[in-house]
HTML snippet that shows the backbone in 3Dmol.js (N, CA, C, O; Angstrom):
<script src="https://3Dmol.org/build/3Dmol-min.js"></script>
<div id="view" style="width:600px;height:400px;position:relative"></div>
<script>
const pdb = `
ATOM      1  N   MET A   1    -180.379 271.619-184.005  1.00  0.00           N
ATOM      2  CA  MET A   1    -179.811 269.832-183.386  1.00  0.00           C
ATOM      3  C   MET A   1    -179.334 268.506-182.479  1.00  0.00           C
ATOM      4  O   MET A   1    -180.404 267.924-182.301  1.00  0.00           O
ATOM      5  N   VAL A   2    -178.885 268.168-182.191  1.00  0.00           N
ATOM      6  CA  VAL A   2    -178.878 267.033-181.246  1.00  0.00           C
ATOM      7  C   VAL A   2    -177.782 266.042-182.239  1.00  0.00           C
ATOM      8  O   VAL A   2    -178.137 265.289-183.145  1.00  0.00           O
ATOM      9  N   GLU A   3    -176.422 266.287-181.788  1.00  0.00           N
ATOM     10  CA  GLU A   3    -175.753 265.522-182.056  1.00  0.00           C
ATOM     11  C   GLU A   3    -175.911 264.714-181.477  1.00  0.00           C
ATOM     12  O   GLU A   3    -176.180 264.649-180.277  1.00  0.00           O
ATOM     13  N   LYS A   4    -175.670 263.354-182.783  1.00  0.00           N
ATOM     14  CA  LYS A   4    -175.539 261.374-182.081  1.00  0.00           C
ATOM     15  C   LYS A   4    -174.343 261.153-181.692  1.00  0.00           C
ATOM     16  O   LYS A   4    -173.409 261.925-181.908  1.00  0.00           O
ATOM     17  N   LEU A   5    -174.279 260.344-181.233  1.00  0.00           N
ATOM     18  CA  LEU A   5    -172.793 259.347-180.347  1.00  0.00           C
ATOM     19  C   LEU A   5    -173.099 258.420-181.881  1.00  0.00           C
ATOM     20  O   LEU A   5    -174.042 258.293-182.663  1.00  0.00           O
ATOM     21  N   ASN A   6    -171.916 257.978-181.771  1.00  0.00           N
ATOM     22  CA  ASN A   6    -171.043 256.585-182.220  1.00  0.00           C
ATOM     23  C   ASN A   6    -171.261 255.712-180.716  1.00  0.00           C
ATOM     24  O   ASN A   6    -170.901 255.886-179.552  1.00  0.00           O
ATOM     25  N   ALA A   7    -172.023 254.732-181.427  1.00  0.00           N
ATOM     26  CA  ALA A   7    -172.408 253.365-180.569  1.00  0.00           C
ATOM     27  C   ALA A   7    -170.915 252.825-179.889  1.00  0.00           C
ATOM     28  O   ALA A   7    -170.521 252.816-178.723  1.00  0.00           O
ATOM     29  N   ASN A   8    -170.230 252.347-181.277  1.00  0.00           N
ATOM     30  CA  ASN A   8    -169.103 251.849-180.766  1.00  0.00           C
ATOM     31  C   ASN A   8    -168.034 252.142-180.502  1.00  0.00           C
ATOM     32  O   ASN A   8    -167.174 251.422-179.994  1.00  0.00           O
ATOM     33  N   ARG A   9    -167.896 254.089-181.058  1.00  0.00           N
ATOM     34  CA  ARG A   9    -166.709 254.936-180.742  1.00  0.00           C
ATOM     35  C   ARG A   9    -166.712 254.702-179.087  1.00  0.00           C
ATOM     36  O   ARG A   9    -165.882 254.673-178.179  1.00  0.00           O
ATOM     37  N   VAL A  10    -168.078 254.560-179.245  1.00  0.00           N
ATOM     38  CA  VAL A  10    -168.319 255.381-177.321  1.00  0.00           C
ATOM     39  C   VAL A  10    -167.988 253.376-176.374  1.00  0.00           C
ATOM     40  O   VAL A  10    -167.309 253.182-175.366  1.00  0.00           O
ATOM     41  N   GLY A  11    -168.466 252.701-176.892  1.00  0.00           N
ATOM     42  CA  GLY A  11    -167.852 251.549-176.404  1.00  0.00           C
ATOM     43  C   GLY A  11    -166.828 250.995-176.057  1.00  0.00           C
ATOM     44  O   GLY A  11    -166.780 250.242-175.084  1.00  0.00           O
ATOM     45  N   LEU A  12    -165.513 251.372-177.045  1.00  0.00           N
ATOM     46  CA  LEU A  12    -164.691 251.106-177.636  1.00  0.00           C
ATOM     47  C   LEU A  12    -163.436 252.096-176.172  1.00  0.00           C
ATOM     48  O   LEU A  12    -162.544 251.752-175.397  1.00  0.00           O
ATOM     49  N   ALA A  13    -164.097 253.271-176.513  1.00  0.00           N
ATOM     50  CA  ALA A  13    -163.225 254.838-175.541  1.00  0.00           C
ATOM     51  C   ALA A  13    -163.433 253.677-174.027  1.00  0.00           C
ATOM     52  O   ALA A  13    -162.650 252.866-173.532  1.00  0.00           O
ATOM     53  N   LEU A  14    -164.735 254.050-173.683  1.00  0.00           N
ATOM     54  CA  LEU A  14    -165.218 253.138-172.256  1.00  0.00           C
ATOM     55  C   LEU A  14    -164.253 251.948-171.981  1.00  0.00           C
ATOM     56  O   LEU A  14    -163.515 251.933-170.995  1.00  0.00           O
ATOM     57  N   ALA A  15    -164.296 251.009-172.851  1.00  0.00           N
ATOM     58  CA  ALA A  15    -163.365 249.801-172.758  1.00  0.00           C
ATOM     59  C   ALA A  15    -162.038 249.912-172.623  1.00  0.00           C
ATOM     60  O   ALA A  15    -161.361 248.958-172.239  1.00  0.00           O
ATOM     61  N   GLY A  16    -161.384 251.400-173.003  1.00  0.00           N
ATOM     62  CA  GLY A  16    -160.104 251.672-173.780  1.00  0.00           C
ATOM     63  C   GLY A  16    -159.581 252.533-172.372  1.00  0.00           C
ATOM     64  O   GLY A  16    -158.405 252.766-172.090  1.00  0.00           O
ATOM     65  N   VAL A  17    -160.433 252.816-171.811  1.00  0.00           N
ATOM     66  CA  VAL A  17    -159.954 253.611-170.462  1.00  0.00           C
ATOM     67  C   VAL A  17    -160.053 252.514-169.074  1.00  0.00           C
ATOM     68  O   VAL A  17    -159.184 252.482-168.203  1.00  0.00           O
ATOM     69  N   MET A  18    -160.991 251.854-169.077  1.00  0.00           N
ATOM     70  CA  MET A  18    -161.779 250.792-167.975  1.00  0.00           C
ATOM     71  C   MET A  18    -160.275 249.626-167.571  1.00  0.00           C
ATOM     72  O   MET A  18    -159.680 249.169-166.595  1.00  0.00           O
ATOM     73  N   GLY A  19    -160.229 249.576-169.776  1.00  0.00           N
ATOM     74  CA  GLY A  19    -158.628 247.899-169.456  1.00  0.00           C
ATOM     75  C   GLY A  19    -157.405 248.533-168.773  1.00  0.00           C
ATOM     76  O   GLY A  19    -156.486 248.055-168.108  1.00  0.00           O
ATOM     77  N   ILE A  20    -157.750 249.908-169.213  1.00  0.00           N
ATOM     78  CA  ILE A  20    -156.105 251.035-168.197  1.00  0.00           C
ATOM     79  C   ILE A  20    -155.988 251.182-166.915  1.00  0.00           C
ATOM     80  O   ILE A  20    -154.927 251.050-166.304  1.00  0.00           O
ATOM     81  N   LEU A  21    -157.471 251.571-166.238  1.00  0.00           N
ATOM     82  CA  LEU A  21    -157.334 251.699-165.223  1.00  0.00           C
ATOM     83  C   LEU A  21    -157.052 249.544-164.311  1.00  0.00           C
ATOM     84  O   LEU A  21    -156.332 249.068-163.434  1.00  0.00           O
ATOM     85  N   SER A  22    -157.744 249.199-164.923  1.00  0.00           N
ATOM     86  CA  SER A  22    -157.818 248.056-163.805  1.00  0.00           C
ATOM     87  C   SER A  22    -156.267 247.111-164.298  1.00  0.00           C
ATOM     88  O   SER A  22    -156.026 246.303-163.400  1.00  0.00           O
ATOM     89  N   ILE A  23    -154.872 246.993-165.821  1.00  0.00           N
ATOM     90  CA  ILE A  23    -153.777 246.940-165.729  1.00  0.00           C
ATOM     91  C   ILE A  23    -153.427 248.083-164.417  1.00  0.00           C
ATOM     92  O   ILE A  23    -152.930 247.620-163.391  1.00  0.00           O
ATOM     93  N   VAL A  24    -153.785 249.969-164.535  1.00  0.00           N
ATOM     94  CA  VAL A  24    -152.820 250.428-163.248  1.00  0.00           C
ATOM     95  C   VAL A  24    -153.294 249.456-161.690  1.00  0.00           C
ATOM     96  O   VAL A  24    -152.679 248.638-161.005  1.00  0.00           O
ATOM     97  N   CYS A  25    -154.243 249.866-161.636  1.00  0.00           N
ATOM     98  CA  CYS A  25    -154.981 248.445-160.111  1.00  0.00           C
ATOM     99  C   CYS A  25    -153.781 247.761-159.674  1.00  0.00           C
ATOM    100  O   CYS A  25    -152.963 248.016-158.790  1.00  0.00           O
ATOM    101  N   ALA A  26    -153.926 246.487-160.831  1.00  0.00           N
ATOM    102  CA  ALA A  26    -153.176 245.297-161.099  1.00  0.00           C
ATOM    103  C   ALA A  26    -152.218 245.508-160.515  1.00  0.00           C
ATOM    104  O   ALA A  26    -152.148 244.861-159.470  1.00  0.00           O
ATOM    105  N   LEU A  27    -150.916 246.530-160.833  1.00  0.00           N
ATOM    106  CA  LEU A  27    -149.126 247.297-160.601  1.00  0.00           C
ATOM    107  C   LEU A  27    -149.400 247.110-159.630  1.00  0.00           C
ATOM    108  O   LEU A  27    -148.849 246.225-158.976  1.00  0.00           O
ATOM    109  N   LEU A  28    -150.811 248.225-158.926  1.00  0.00           N
ATOM    110  CA  LEU A  28    -150.051 248.125-157.551  1.00  0.00           C
ATOM    111  C   LEU A  28    -150.832 247.784-156.706  1.00  0.00           C
ATOM    112  O   LEU A  28    -151.212 248.576-155.844  1.00  0.00           O
ATOM    113  N   LEU A  29    -151.298 246.368-156.774  1.00  0.00           N
ATOM    114  CA  LEU A  29    -152.268 245.790-155.550  1.00  0.00           C
ATOM    115  C   LEU A  29    -150.527 244.493-155.623  1.00  0.00           C
ATOM    116  O   LEU A  29    -150.064 243.927-154.633  1.00  0.00           O
ATOM    117  N   VAL A  30    -149.869 244.366-157.311  1.00  0.00           N
ATOM    118  CA  VAL A  30    -148.487 244.265-156.790  1.00  0.00           C
ATOM    119  C   VAL A  30    -147.324 244.132-156.143  1.00  0.00           C
ATOM    120  O   VAL A  30    -146.690 243.363-155.420  1.00  0.00           O
ATOM    121  N   LEU A  31    -147.265 245.683-156.935  1.00  0.00           N
ATOM    122  CA  LEU A  31    -145.907 246.379-156.137  1.00  0.00           C
ATOM    123  C   LEU A  31    -146.375 247.065-154.813  1.00  0.00           C
ATOM    124  O   LEU A  31    -145.629 247.301-153.863  1.00  0.00           O
ATOM    125  N   ILE A  32    -147.515 247.312-154.866  1.00  0.00           N
ATOM    126  CA  ILE A  32    -147.881 248.150-153.186  1.00  0.00           C
ATOM    127  C   ILE A  32    -148.935 247.780-152.637  1.00  0.00           C
ATOM    128  O   ILE A  32    -149.878 248.563-152.516  1.00  0.00           O
ATOM    129  N   PRO A  33    -148.979 246.708-152.263  1.00  0.00           N
ATOM    130  CA  PRO A  33    -150.600 246.181-151.566  1.00  0.00           C
ATOM    131  C   PRO A  33    -151.798 246.708-150.626  1.00  0.00           C
ATOM    132  O   PRO A  33    -152.985 247.006-150.489  1.00  0.00           O
ATOM    133  N   GLY A  34    -150.104 246.537-149.926  1.00  0.00           N
ATOM    134  CA  GLY A  34    -151.423 248.086-147.946  1.00  0.00           C
ATOM    135  C   GLY A  34    -152.285 249.150-148.573  1.00  0.00           C
ATOM    136  O   GLY A  34    -153.469 249.417-148.367  1.00  0.00           O
ATOM    137  N   PHE A  35    -150.712 250.119-150.033  1.00  0.00           N
ATOM    138  CA  PHE A  35    -151.231 251.186-149.802  1.00  0.00           C
ATOM    139  C   PHE A  35    -152.680 251.025-150.715  1.00  0.00           C
ATOM    140  O   PHE A  35    -153.670 251.702-150.441  1.00  0.00           O
ATOM    141  N   THR A  36    -152.657 249.903-151.983  1.00  0.00           N
ATOM    142  CA  THR A  36    -153.660 250.224-152.765  1.00  0.00           C
ATOM    143  C   THR A  36    -154.992 249.670-152.052  1.00  0.00           C
ATOM    144  O   THR A  36    -156.019 250.101-152.574  1.00  0.00           O
ATOM    145  N   LEU A  37    -155.218 248.622-150.739  1.00  0.00           N
ATOM    146  CA  LEU A  37    -156.018 247.986-150.189  1.00  0.00           C
ATOM    147  C   LEU A  37    -156.493 249.545-148.991  1.00  0.00           C
ATOM    148  O   LEU A  37    -157.438 250.332-149.037  1.00  0.00           O
ATOM    149  N   ASN A  38    -155.733 249.462-148.378  1.00  0.00           N
ATOM    150  CA  ASN A  38    -156.404 251.528-147.326  1.00  0.00           C
ATOM    151  C   ASN A  38    -156.732 252.245-148.919  1.00  0.00           C
ATOM    152  O   ASN A  38    -157.942 252.085-148.764  1.00  0.00           O
ATOM    153  N   PHE A  39    -156.665 252.764-150.026  1.00  0.00           N
ATOM    154  CA  PHE A  39    -157.645 253.760-151.096  1.00  0.00           C
ATOM    155  C   PHE A  39    -158.612 252.673-151.526  1.00  0.00           C
ATOM    156  O   PHE A  39    -159.793 253.013-151.453  1.00  0.00           O
ATOM    157  N   PHE A  40    -158.446 251.801-151.832  1.00  0.00           N
ATOM    158  CA  PHE A  40    -160.335 251.280-151.832  1.00  0.00           C
ATOM    159  C   PHE A  40    -160.857 251.324-151.035  1.00  0.00           C
ATOM    160  O   PHE A  40    -161.980 251.715-151.354  1.00  0.00           O
ATOM    161  N   GLY A  41    -160.766 251.089-149.610  1.00  0.00           N
ATOM    162  CA  GLY A  41    -161.034 250.456-148.233  1.00  0.00           C
ATOM    163  C   GLY A  41    -161.566 251.997-148.245  1.00  0.00           C
ATOM    164  O   GLY A  41    -162.764 251.982-147.964  1.00  0.00           O
ATOM    165  N   ASN A  42    -161.148 253.168-148.446  1.00  0.00           N
ATOM    166  CA  ASN A  42    -161.885 254.506-148.260  1.00  0.00           C
ATOM    167  C   ASN A  42    -162.342 255.554-149.279  1.00  0.00           C
ATOM    168  O   ASN A  42    -162.366 256.784-149.240  1.00  0.00           O
ATOM    169  N   ILE A  43    -162.802 254.388-150.479  1.00  0.00           N
ATOM    170  CA  ILE A  43    -163.706 254.771-151.116  1.00  0.00           C
ATOM    171  C   ILE A  43    -165.287 254.085-151.279  1.00  0.00           C
ATOM    172  O   ILE A  43    -166.239 254.128-152.058  1.00  0.00           O
ATOM    173  N   PHE A  44    -164.935 253.513-150.161  1.00  0.00           N
ATOM    174  CA  PHE A  44    -165.695 251.963-150.215  1.00  0.00           C
ATOM    175  C   PHE A  44    -166.150 253.075-148.711  1.00  0.00           C
ATOM    176  O   PHE A  44    -167.357 252.946-148.502  1.00  0.00           O
ATOM    177  N   HIS A  45    -165.769 253.645-148.127  1.00  0.00           N
ATOM    178  CA  HIS A  45    -166.918 254.204-146.374  1.00  0.00           C
ATOM    179  C   HIS A  45    -166.496 254.099-145.385  1.00  0.00           C
ATOM    180  O   HIS A  45    -166.937 254.817-144.488  1.00  0.00           O
ATOM    181  N   GLY A  46    -165.380 253.088-145.102  1.00  0.00           N
ATOM    182  CA  GLY A  46    -165.408 252.694-144.149  1.00  0.00           C
ATOM    183  C   GLY A  46    -164.952 251.221-144.322  1.00  0.00           C
ATOM    184  O   GLY A  46    -164.146 250.644-143.592  1.00  0.00           O
ATOM    185  N   ILE A  47    -165.462 250.805-145.181  1.00  0.00           N
ATOM    186  CA  ILE A  47    -165.424 248.840-145.193  1.00  0.00           C
ATOM    187  C   ILE A  47    -164.041 248.374-145.316  1.00  0.00           C
ATOM    188  O   ILE A  47    -163.340 249.036-146.082  1.00  0.00           O
ATOM    189  N   ASP A  48    -163.549 247.466-144.779  1.00  0.00           N
ATOM    190  CA  ASP A  48    -161.949 246.975-144.360  1.00  0.00           C
ATOM    191  C   ASP A  48    -162.228 245.966-145.397  1.00  0.00           C
ATOM    192  O   ASP A  48    -162.565 244.835-145.049  1.00  0.00           O
ATOM    193  N   ILE A  49    -162.115 246.283-146.656  1.00  0.00           N
ATOM    194  CA  ILE A  49    -161.660 244.963-147.445  1.00  0.00           C
ATOM    195  C   ILE A  49    -160.321 244.320-147.548  1.00  0.00           C
ATOM    196  O   ILE A  49    -160.254 243.526-148.486  1.00  0.00           O
ATOM    197  N   THR A  50    -159.137 244.458-146.772  1.00  0.00           N
ATOM    198  CA  THR A  50    -158.652 243.201-145.932  1.00  0.00           C
ATOM    199  C   THR A  50    -159.036 242.327-145.653  1.00  0.00           C
ATOM    200  O   THR A  50    -158.295 241.345-145.599  1.00  0.00           O
ATOM    201  N   GLN A  51    -160.156 242.245-145.388  1.00  0.00           N
ATOM    202  CA  GLN A  51    -160.403 241.217-144.840  1.00  0.00           C
ATOM    203  C   GLN A  51    -161.283 240.230-145.756  1.00  0.00           C
ATOM    204  O   GLN A  51    -161.680 239.177-145.258  1.00  0.00           O
ATOM    205  N   ILE A  52    -161.672 240.637-147.425  1.00  0.00           N
ATOM    206  CA  ILE A  52    -162.083 239.631-147.816  1.00  0.00           C
ATOM    207  C   ILE A  52    -161.334 240.292-149.329  1.00  0.00           C
ATOM    208  O   ILE A  52    -161.925 240.287-150.409  1.00  0.00           O
ATOM    209  N   ALA A  53    -160.046 240.793-149.137  1.00  0.00           N
ATOM    210  CA  ALA A  53    -159.500 241.238-150.830  1.00  0.00           C
ATOM    211  C   ALA A  53    -158.401 239.384-150.525  1.00  0.00           C
ATOM    212  O   ALA A  53    -158.073 238.355-149.934  1.00  0.00           O
ATOM    213  N   LYS A  54    -158.382 240.580-151.809  1.00  0.00           N
ATOM    214  CA  LYS A  54    -156.396 238.759-151.689  1.00  0.00           C
ATOM    215  C   LYS A  54    -155.943 239.776-152.694  1.00  0.00           C
ATOM    216  O   LYS A  54    -156.379 240.467-153.615  1.00  0.00           O
ATOM    217  N   THR A  55    -154.080 239.326-151.587  1.00  0.00           N
ATOM    218  CA  THR A  55    -153.110 240.148-151.747  1.00  0.00           C
ATOM    219  C   THR A  55    -152.090 239.704-153.080  1.00  0.00           C
ATOM    220  O   THR A  55    -150.918 240.069-153.170  1.00  0.00           O
ATOM    221  N   SER A  56    -153.058 238.526-154.449  1.00  0.00           N
ATOM    222  CA  SER A  56    -151.997 237.997-155.220  1.00  0.00           C
ATOM    223  C   SER A  56    -152.146 237.799-155.958  1.00  0.00           C
ATOM    224  O   SER A  56    -151.119 237.125-155.872  1.00  0.00           O
ATOM    225  N   VAL A  57    -152.441 237.645-156.836  1.00  0.00           N
ATOM    226  CA  VAL A  57    -152.965 237.596-158.320  1.00  0.00           C
ATOM    227  C   VAL A  57    -152.657 236.797-159.058  1.00  0.00           C
ATOM    228  O   VAL A  57    -151.441 236.980-159.001  1.00  0.00           O
ATOM    229  N   THR A  58    -152.815 235.798-159.933  1.00  0.00           N
ATOM    230  CA  THR A  58    -151.714 234.825-160.944  1.00  0.00           C
ATOM    231  C   THR A  58    -152.636 235.503-162.757  1.00  0.00           C
ATOM    232  O   THR A  58    -153.720 235.825-163.242  1.00  0.00           O
ATOM    233  N   PHE A  59    -151.160 235.343-163.063  1.00  0.00           N
ATOM    234  CA  PHE A  59    -151.283 236.387-164.238  1.00  0.00           C
ATOM    235  C   PHE A  59    -152.960 235.275-164.888  1.00  0.00           C
ATOM    236  O   PHE A  59    -153.848 236.007-165.325  1.00  0.00           O
ATOM    237  N   SER A  60    -153.223 234.045-164.915  1.00  0.00           N
ATOM    238  CA  SER A  60    -154.600 233.895-165.744  1.00  0.00           C
ATOM    239  C   SER A  60    -155.813 234.837-165.604  1.00  0.00           C
ATOM    240  O   SER A  60    -156.573 235.472-166.335  1.00  0.00           O
ATOM    241  N   GLU A  61    -155.566 234.560-164.037  1.00  0.00           N
ATOM    242  CA  GLU A  61    -156.678 235.733-163.628  1.00  0.00           C
ATOM    243  C   GLU A  61    -156.384 237.148-163.729  1.00  0.00           C
ATOM    244  O   GLU A  61    -156.996 237.989-163.071  1.00  0.00           O
ATOM    245  N   PHE A  62    -155.980 237.267-164.085  1.00  0.00           N
ATOM    246  CA  PHE A  62    -155.395 238.981-164.393  1.00  0.00           C
ATOM    247  C   PHE A  62    -156.349 238.890-165.756  1.00  0.00           C
ATOM    248  O   PHE A  62    -157.461 239.353-166.011  1.00  0.00           O
ATOM    249  N   LEU A  63    -155.746 238.372-166.241  1.00  0.00           N
ATOM    250  CA  LEU A  63    -155.961 238.371-168.118  1.00  0.00           C
ATOM    251  C   LEU A  63    -158.432 237.888-168.391  1.00  0.00           C
ATOM    252  O   LEU A  63    -159.385 238.303-169.051  1.00  0.00           O
ATOM    253  N   ILE A  64    -158.143 236.913-167.405  1.00  0.00           N
ATOM    254  CA  ILE A  64    -159.813 236.934-167.447  1.00  0.00           C
ATOM    255  C   ILE A  64    -160.413 238.347-166.878  1.00  0.00           C
ATOM    256  O   ILE A  64    -161.302 238.968-167.461  1.00  0.00           O
ATOM    257  N   GLY A  65    -159.952 238.663-165.960  1.00  0.00           N
ATOM    258  CA  GLY A  65    -160.963 239.831-165.525  1.00  0.00           C
ATOM    259  C   GLY A  65    -160.722 241.410-166.267  1.00  0.00           C
ATOM    260  O   GLY A  65    -161.516 242.327-166.479  1.00  0.00           O
ATOM    261  N   LEU A  66    -159.018 241.232-166.588  1.00  0.00           N
ATOM    262  CA  LEU A  66    -159.365 242.647-168.188  1.00  0.00           C
ATOM    263  C   LEU A  66    -160.219 241.875-169.255  1.00  0.00           C
ATOM    264  O   LEU A  66    -161.342 242.378-169.229  1.00  0.00           O
ATOM    265  N   ILE A  67    -160.160 240.842-170.203  1.00  0.00           N
ATOM    266  CA  ILE A  67    -160.824 240.474-170.318  1.00  0.00           C
ATOM    267  C   ILE A  67    -162.504 240.514-170.691  1.00  0.00           C
ATOM    268  O   ILE A  67    -163.189 240.550-171.713  1.00  0.00           O
ATOM    269  N   GLU A  68    -162.748 240.481-169.041  1.00  0.00           N
ATOM    270  CA  GLU A  68    -164.581 241.103-168.473  1.00  0.00           C
ATOM    271  C   GLU A  68    -164.700 242.144-167.925  1.00  0.00           C
ATOM    272  O   GLU A  68    -165.785 242.535-167.494  1.00  0.00           O
ATOM    273  N   VAL A  69    -163.072 243.127-167.785  1.00  0.00           N
ATOM    274  CA  VAL A  69    -163.634 244.236-167.617  1.00  0.00           C
ATOM    275  C   VAL A  69    -163.863 244.835-168.707  1.00  0.00           C
ATOM    276  O   VAL A  69    -164.216 246.007-168.574  1.00  0.00           O
ATOM    277  N   LEU A  70    -163.725 244.131-170.557  1.00  0.00           N
ATOM    278  CA  LEU A  70    -163.184 244.670-171.649  1.00  0.00           C
ATOM    279  C   LEU A  70    -164.861 244.697-171.808  1.00  0.00           C
ATOM    280  O   LEU A  70    -165.762 245.526-171.677  1.00  0.00           O
ATOM    281  N   ILE A  71    -164.727 243.340-172.157  1.00  0.00           N
ATOM    282  CA  ILE A  71    -166.123 242.606-172.421  1.00  0.00           C
ATOM    283  C   ILE A  71    -167.878 243.860-171.956  1.00  0.00           C
ATOM    284  O   ILE A  71    -169.025 244.005-172.377  1.00  0.00           O
ATOM    285  N   GLY A  72    -166.925 244.471-170.824  1.00  0.00           N
ATOM    286  CA  GLY A  72    -168.277 244.534-169.909  1.00  0.00           C
ATOM    287  C   GLY A  72    -168.586 245.882-170.278  1.00  0.00           C
ATOM    288  O   GLY A  72    -169.675 246.145-170.787  1.00  0.00           O
ATOM    289  N   SER A  73    -167.126 247.356-169.917  1.00  0.00           N
ATOM    290  CA  SER A  73    -166.499 249.089-170.250  1.00  0.00           C
ATOM    291  C   SER A  73    -167.730 248.599-171.370  1.00  0.00           C
ATOM    292  O   SER A  73    -168.904 248.938-171.224  1.00  0.00           O
ATOM    293  N   TYR A  74    -167.111 247.514-172.812  1.00  0.00           N
ATOM    294  CA  TYR A  74    -167.899 248.192-174.421  1.00  0.00           C
ATOM    295  C   TYR A  74    -169.053 247.802-174.115  1.00  0.00           C
ATOM    296  O   TYR A  74    -169.767 248.729-174.496  1.00  0.00           O
ATOM    297  N   LEU A  75    -169.741 246.981-173.647  1.00  0.00           N
ATOM    298  CA  LEU A  75    -171.272 246.944-173.450  1.00  0.00           C
ATOM    299  C   LEU A  75    -171.804 248.064-173.284  1.00  0.00           C
ATOM    300  O   LEU A  75    -172.720 248.639-173.872  1.00  0.00           O
ATOM    301  N   ILE A  76    -170.857 248.460-172.039  1.00  0.00           N
ATOM    302  CA  ILE A  76    -172.210 249.931-170.752  1.00  0.00           C
ATOM    303  C   ILE A  76    -171.826 250.593-172.043  1.00  0.00           C
ATOM    304  O   ILE A  76    -172.707 250.459-172.891  1.00  0.00           O
ATOM    305  N   GLY A  77    -170.371 251.528-172.603  1.00  0.00           N
ATOM    306  CA  GLY A  77    -170.539 252.219-173.187  1.00  0.00           C
ATOM    307  C   GLY A  77    -171.740 252.492-174.627  1.00  0.00           C
ATOM    308  O   GLY A  77    -172.279 253.433-175.210  1.00  0.00           O
ATOM    309  N   TRP A  78    -171.686 250.969-174.680  1.00  0.00           N
ATOM    310  CA  TRP A  78    -172.382 250.957-175.921  1.00  0.00           C
ATOM    311  C   TRP A  78    -173.615 251.556-176.291  1.00  0.00           C
ATOM    312  O   TRP A  78    -174.001 252.366-177.134  1.00  0.00           O
ATOM    313  N   ILE A  79    -174.505 250.316-174.601  1.00  0.00           N
ATOM    314  CA  ILE A  79    -175.643 250.595-174.437  1.00  0.00           C
ATOM    315  C   ILE A  79    -176.302 252.782-173.885  1.00  0.00           C
ATOM    316  O   ILE A  79    -177.397 253.338-173.794  1.00  0.00           O
ATOM    317  N   PHE A  80    -175.122 253.138-173.726  1.00  0.00           N
ATOM    318  CA  PHE A  80    -174.719 254.343-172.631  1.00  0.00           C
ATOM    319  C   PHE A  80    -174.826 255.510-173.945  1.00  0.00           C
ATOM    320  O   PHE A  80    -175.505 256.523-173.773  1.00  0.00           O
ATOM    321  N   ALA A  81    -174.210 255.310-175.053  1.00  0.00           N
ATOM    322  CA  ALA A  81    -174.827 255.849-176.459  1.00  0.00           C
ATOM    323  C   ALA A  81    -176.030 255.527-177.351  1.00  0.00           C
ATOM    324  O   ALA A  81    -176.630 256.214-178.178  1.00  0.00           O
ATOM    325  N   ARG A  82    -176.199 254.231-176.914  1.00  0.00           N
ATOM    326  CA  ARG A  82    -178.141 254.122-177.702  1.00  0.00           C
ATOM    327  C   ARG A  82    -178.995 255.202-177.320  1.00  0.00           C
ATOM    328  O   ARG A  82    -179.592 256.075-177.950  1.00  0.00           O
ATOM    329  N   VAL A  83    -178.870 254.853-175.924  1.00  0.00           N
ATOM    330  CA  VAL A  83    -180.015 255.845-174.316  1.00  0.00           C
ATOM    331  C   VAL A  83    -179.549 256.868-175.095  1.00  0.00           C
ATOM    332  O   VAL A  83    -180.261 257.066-176.079  1.00  0.00           O
ATOM    333  N   TYR A  84    -178.590 257.592-174.992  1.00  0.00           N
ATOM    334  CA  TYR A  84    -178.478 259.089-174.739  1.00  0.00           C
ATOM    335  C   TYR A  84    -179.392 259.751-176.728  1.00  0.00           C
ATOM    336  O   TYR A  84    -180.128 260.670-177.084  1.00  0.00           O
ATOM    337  N   ASN A  85    -178.461 258.173-177.624  1.00  0.00           N
ATOM    338  CA  ASN A  85    -179.649 258.910-179.413  1.00  0.00           C
ATOM    339  C   ASN A  85    -180.951 257.852-179.053  1.00  0.00           C
ATOM    340  O   ASN A  85    -181.119 256.825-179.712  1.00  0.00           O
ATOM    341  N   LYS A  86    -181.564 258.117-178.279  1.00  0.00           N
ATOM    342  CA  LYS A  86    -182.993 257.189-178.520  1.00  0.00           C
ATOM    343  C   LYS A  86    -183.456 258.843-178.146  1.00  0.00           C
ATOM    344  O   LYS A  86    -183.898 259.710-178.900  1.00  0.00           O
ATOM    345  N   LEU A  87    -183.037 258.906-176.064  1.00  0.00           N
ATOM    346  CA  LEU A  87    -183.664 260.191-176.235  1.00  0.00           C
ATOM    347  C   LEU A  87    -182.936 262.131-176.841  1.00  0.00           C
ATOM    348  O   LEU A  87    -183.279 263.263-176.499  1.00  0.00           O
ATOM    349  N   GLY A  88    -181.947 261.660-177.749  1.00  0.00           N
ATOM    350  CA  GLY A  88    -182.325 263.538-178.037  1.00  0.00           C
ATOM    351  C   GLY A  88    -183.006 263.382-179.107  1.00  0.00           C
ATOM    352  O   GLY A  88    -183.481 264.361-179.684  1.00  0.00           O
TER     353      GLY A  88
END
`;
const viewer = $3Dmol.createViewer("view");
viewer.addModel(pdb, "pdb");
viewer.setStyle({}, {cartoon: {color: "spectrum"}});
viewer.zoomTo();
viewer.render();
</script>
């Protein structure tokens, strides 16, 4: 028997993790912008994100971005769990 996932719990868990990552990312950008831009540049395999990245973010921009991350992550987690349960 395949164990079913609770779609709401998976969505909330993913939203929580992504929310924490978003907060950490914003803090790193404020505290050590050079390192943060180099770090993400390495992840994107040589794309020079310093040419397109902002080095300052207002609190309202941070808050709107955080809300978008939380809602998007919840929906992705919820959809993932629903699809997982259908395939089981």
